[in-house]
Structures are given as C-alpha cells and as structure tokens.
Backbone as a ProteinNet text record, in pm:
[ID]
protein_1_A
[PRIMARY]
MNLKDYYREIDAELAKIDTKFVHVISLVTPNGGREGIVSEVNRETAAKMIVEKKARRMSEEEVAQMQAEREEAQRQKDLADLQDRVRMTRLAEEELVALKRAMHQNRKGK
[TERTIARY]
2898.6	2809.9	2699.8	2678.9	2508.4	2413.7	2280.8	2184.8	2126.7	2133.2	2035.8	2157	2295.7	2377.8	2372.6	2269.4	2292.1	2209	2068.5	1928.1	1950.4	2018.3	2041.4	2112	2220.7	2264.6	2182.1	2053.1	2045.3	1904.9	1852	1776.2	1852	1994.5	2064.9	2059.5	2106.9	2123.6	1995.1	1857	1784.3	1723	1753.5	1691.7	1816.4	1918.5	1996.1	1932.9	1855.6	1791.2	1612.2	1623.6	1492	1429.6	1482.4	1374.2	1346	1274	1232.5	1265.1	1317.4	1432	1574.7	1696.1	1807.8	1907.3	2002.2	2068.4	2277.3	2261.5	2415.5	2445.8	2623.7	2676.1	2779.5	2818.7	2819.5	3027	3073.3	3168.2	3196.9	3350.6	3424.8	3379.2	3313.1	3277.7	3390.4	3377.9	3483.1	3399.7	3313.8	3259.5	3205.5	3345.7	3327	3230.7	3153.8	3022.8	3182.3	3113.2	3237.8	3185.5	3253.9	3325.8	3210.2	3131.7	3088.1	2980.5	2879.6	2736.7	2660.5	2582.7	2511.3	2393.1	2255.7	2137.3	2044.1	1913.1	1848.7	1728.6	1764.6	1671.7	1628.4	1493.1	1446.1	1531.4	1461.2	1546.3	1601	1513	1548.5	1651.5	1645.8	1750.5	1904.4	1870	1998.9	2066.2	1996.1	2052.4	2126.9	2054.1	2080.4	2239.8	2237.2	2328.7	2435.1	2440.2	2533.7	2592.1	2508.4	2551	2631.1	2614.3	2667.8	2814.3	2826.3	2946.8	2913.7	2808.3	2796.8	2763.9	2772.9	2705.5	2758.7	2764.1	2783.1	2691.6	2596.3	2516	2597.9	2513	2579.7	2566.2	2673.4	2656.6	2539.8	2482.4	2415.4	2445.9	2574.8	2673.5	2685.4	2692.2	2716	2532.5	2496.4	2344.2	2336.3	2355.4	2297.7	2381.9	2515.8	2557.5	2573	2497.8	2459.2	2346.8	2253.8	2116.4	2191.5	2222.9	2260.5	2344	2496.3	2506	2356.2	2253.8	2163.8	2050.7	2058	1957.9	2024.4	2169.3	2238.1	2265.4	2202.8	2248	2087.4	1998.4	1818.9	1874.8	1900.9	1823.4	1945.4	2022.1	2199.6	2038	1999.6	1922.4	1788.2	1743.4	1614.3	1631	1757.5	1802.9	1829.7	1935.2	1946.6	1791.2	1757.9	1578.8	1520.7	1485.4	1426.6	1522.5	1574.2	1747.4	1688	1667.7	1672.8	1518.3	1463.3	1265.7	1264.2	1188.6	1144.8	1153.1	1204.5	1174	1022.7	943.7	853.1	843.3	765	770.9	589.9	561.5	372.7	409.1	308.4	275.2	194.9	180.3	109	-24.6	-178.6	-174	-196.7	-94	-85.4	19.4	61	276.3	236	139.8	128.2	44.2	-53.4	-62.3	27.3	60.3	204.1	257.1	370.1	398.6	317.5	227.4	166.5	124.2	100.5	160	240	431.4	509	523	485.7	511.4	410.2	291.8	211.5	276.5	344.1	355	544.6	574	661.8	643.9	567	500.7	493.8	354.4	360.5	449.2	545.2	673	783.9	765.7	838.3	798.4
-3456.7	-3522.1	-3605.7	-3720.3	-3726.8	-3676.2	-3658.5	-3619.2	-3689.6	-3801.1	-3804	-3850.4	-3856.8	-3864.9	-3680	-3582.9	-3471.8	-3477.9	-3532.7	-3487	-3620.6	-3697	-3807.3	-3710.8	-3643.1	-3563.1	-3447	-3374.6	-3330.5	-3358.7	-3460.9	-3525.9	-3539.2	-3638.6	-3674.8	-3540.6	-3449.4	-3283.5	-3259.5	-3235	-3192.5	-3296.3	-3373.3	-3504	-3435.1	-3383.1	-3340.7	-3184.7	-3120.8	-3028	-3026.9	-2977.1	-2964.8	-2915.7	-2763.6	-2679.3	-2619.2	-2524	-2461.4	-2357.7	-2278.4	-2162.5	-2220.3	-2155.9	-2210.7	-2103.3	-2070.6	-1984.1	-1988.4	-1980.1	-1991.4	-1923	-1969.6	-1827.6	-1871.4	-1776.5	-1773.1	-1834	-1905.6	-1929.1	-1876.3	-1862	-1866.6	-1930	-1865	-1944.5	-1900	-1976.5	-1925.3	-1845.5	-1824.1	-1693.6	-1592.6	-1567.9	-1411.5	-1435.8	-1521.7	-1523.8	-1499.1	-1344.7	-1369.8	-1434.6	-1441.5	-1518.2	-1471	-1488.6	-1459.5	-1334.3	-1409.7	-1357.9	-1387.5	-1354.5	-1472.8	-1434.4	-1574.1	-1587.4	-1642.4	-1634.1	-1696.2	-1771.6	-1907.9	-1910.5	-2045.3	-2071.2	-2195.2	-2361.3	-2462	-2573.6	-2654.4	-2628.4	-2631	-2556.3	-2462.8	-2395.1	-2410.8	-2400.5	-2394.2	-2502.9	-2640.5	-2771.5	-2796.1	-2719.1	-2667.2	-2630.7	-2512.2	-2449.3	-2513	-2586.7	-2688.5	-2787	-2825.3	-2940.8	-2892.9	-2781.6	-2671.4	-2635.4	-2610.5	-2593.6	-2442.6	-2393.9	-2243.9	-2132.3	-2249.8	-2185.9	-2334.4	-2279.2	-2352.1	-2324.7	-2449.9	-2410	-2376.4	-2243.3	-2191.4	-2253.7	-2307.3	-2360.9	-2268.2	-2328.1	-2313.2	-2176.1	-2162.2	-2061.6	-1964	-1984.8	-1877.5	-1811.4	-1852.3	-1827	-1704	-1779.4	-1703.1	-1570.1	-1621.6	-1486.1	-1374.4	-1379	-1256.9	-1252.8	-1340.9	-1323.9	-1146.3	-1198.7	-1106.8	-1023.1	-976	-894.4	-805.6	-817	-787.1	-753.5	-807.3	-759.8	-576	-614.7	-510.6	-392.8	-460.5	-319.2	-259.6	-322.1	-306.8	-232.5	-236.7	-155.2	-25.2	-54.6	58	114.6	157.6	218.9	262.6	199.9	226.9	313.3	364.9	428.4	541.5	555.5	703.6	676.6	665.3	686.6	770.3	732.7	775.2	917.9	915.6	1031.8	1092.5	1105.9	1232.8	1326.3	1208.2	1291.4	1387.2	1438.4	1616.8	1537.9	1617.5	1633	1659.8	1605.3	1751.8	1702.7	1802.9	1744.4	1781	1781.9	1729.4	1837.4	1898.8	2057.2	2008.3	2075.2	2081	2152.3	2169.4	2271.8	2421.3	2409.2	2545	2580.6	2482.2	2491.1	2566.2	2526.9	2599.3	2736.7	2781.2	2904.2	2970.8	2900.6	3046.9	3091.5	3000.6	3069.1	3163.7	3096.3	3165.8	3352.5	3393.7	3446.6	3531.3	3441.3	3543.3	3602.4	3477.7	3562.1	3668.9	3652.7	3822.4	3937.9	3849.4	4025.3	4036.1	3911.9	4013.6	4095	4074.2	4095.2	4293.2	4336.8	4404.9	4521.1	4470.8	4528.9	4563.7	4519.4	4535	4681.9
731.3	803.8	791.5	806.9	724.9	756.3	660.7	741.2	854.8	849.9	1026.6	1127.2	1113.6	1224.1	1248.8	1197.5	1184.2	1320.9	1301.2	1324.4	1459.3	1495.3	1515.3	1700.8	1631.6	1758.5	1746.3	1729.3	1743.8	1863.3	1800.3	1930.7	2050.6	2061.7	2189.2	2251.6	2159.7	2260.2	2283.4	2200.5	2331.2	2374.7	2391.9	2498.4	2659.6	2603.2	2761.5	2785.9	2745.6	2787.6	2889.5	2967.4	3020.7	3047.9	2992.2	3025.8	2862.3	2852.3	2751	2747.8	2794.9	2731.3	2803	2716	2753.6	2679.5	2819.1	2819.9	2738.3	2582.3	2587.8	2531.1	2519.4	2493.6	2345.8	2271.3	2140.6	2144.5	2016.2	1987.2	1906.3	1832.1	1734.8	1637	1499.5	1393.3	1297.3	1200.4	1079.4	1003	951.2	891.7	986.2	1130.2	1129.5	1288.8	1362.1	1456.3	1526.4	1699	1755.3	1899.4	1993.8	2071.3	2228.9	2304.1	2413.8	2461	2297.1	2361.4	2408.6	2541.1	2564.7	2478.1	2470.8	2398.4	2538.5	2472.4	2582.4	2422.5	2438.8	2301.6	2378.1	2221.9	2319.5	2273.8	2348.8	2342.6	2192.9	2099.1	1959.8	1921.3	1940.2	1840.8	1928.2	2032.7	2143.8	2153	2121.1	2030.9	1948.6	1857.7	1680.4	1682.1	1804.3	1771.9	1843.2	1982	1984.6	1880	1847.6	1723.4	1621.4	1616.7	1455.7	1532.9	1674.8	1716.4	1710.8	1723.1	1694.1	1849.8	1931.5	2096.3	2167.1	2358.6	2419.7	2533	2583.8	2687.3	2839.1	2907.4	2982.6	3098.9	3206.4	3289.3	3405.1	3527.1	3638.7	3712.7	3724	3813.5	3745.4	3588.1	3470.5	3486.4	3487.7	3420.4	3553.4	3667.7	3867.9	3831.5	3806.6	3807.3	3710.1	3552.8	3479.1	3536.7	3630	3636.6	3719.4	3900.1	3957.7	3909.3	3792.9	3776.9	3662.2	3588.9	3566.3	3668.1	3774.6	3863.8	3977.5	3952.7	4059.6	3963.4	3771.7	3725.2	3709	3692.5	3714.8	3835.5	3983.7	4064.9	4081.2	4040.1	4050.5	3886.2	3840.7	3777.2	3825.5	3868.3	3961.1	4053.4	4132.2	4186.7	4132.8	4053.2	3949.6	3883.6	3903.1	3823.4	3963.7	4076.6	4179.4	4239.8	4219.8	4247	4159.3	4087.1	3923	3946.4	4027.7	4016.4	4098.8	4042	4147.5	4325.6	4404.1	4516.7	4577.7	4663.9	4678.5	4882	4905.4	5077.3	5131.8	5203.9	5207.7	5323.4	5327.8	5420.3	5515.5	5661	5691.2	5671.2	5667.6	5616	5687.2	5837.9	5894.3	5879.7	5818.2	5745.2	5594.4	5544.7	5380.3	5410	5544.6	5566.9	5592.3	5676.9	5785.7	5613.1	5540.3	5419.9	5363.8	5305.6	5257.4	5334	5432.9	5472.3	5499	5463	5527.1	5322.4	5232.8	5134.2	5078.1	5105.9	5165.1	5197.9	5315.3	5356.4	5286.5	5215.8	5120.1	5054.9	4985.7	4903.2	4908.4	5051.4	5072.7	5091.3	5174.6	5223.1	5120	4984.1	4878.1	4819.8
[MASK]
++++++++++++++++++++++++++++++++++++++++++++++++++++++++++++++++++++++++++++++++++++++++++++++++++++++++++++++

C-alpha cells in the first residue's frame, strides 16, 4: 500500500468517527492477535487499527450490551460487598441500659 493511500484511508476513517473515544473489538491477525478483545481507544488510534484491519468498530447495540453487562456485574459486586459488611443494630438508650443490667446480673449470678 502506498503511504499516501494509507493516510488517506486513516483520514477517511477519522471522518466517520464523531466521538472522542471509540469502542473497538480486536480481530485475528497473522502475527497472533486474538479476536474479541474489547478496548476503548481515542479516535486516531481506532482509525489506524481499523485501516490496518486489527480491529473493527463496535456497533451501538454492542456497546449498550457491554455497558449493561458491566453495570450488572458492578451491581452484583456492590451487593456482595454490602452483604459482607458487619451488621450493626441501633439500640435506644433504655434498651442499652436493660442489656447492661442483664449482663451485670448474669455476672453476679455466677
């Protein structure tokens, strides 16, 4: 490929990208690149990866699905963290005094 054509293709791809950052999915490459790795990259890097056929741009549906899965995973993690926390109970002052008396009486009874 001619160098001018290469940069023309990158510029054409840049023109298609209207956001600052883009989600891309890697493609299989002859030098061992793995398919299916999701990355969020700046538009220049995305254009270069697309022209070099190292990645493809994710569709809006794929991005929405990925974000929903991430949000659900985060929600599940937050829920698990909440369940692992020590549970505390608030007591009214009268209840606290009654508990202390009961403990004190138990000690005297021994």
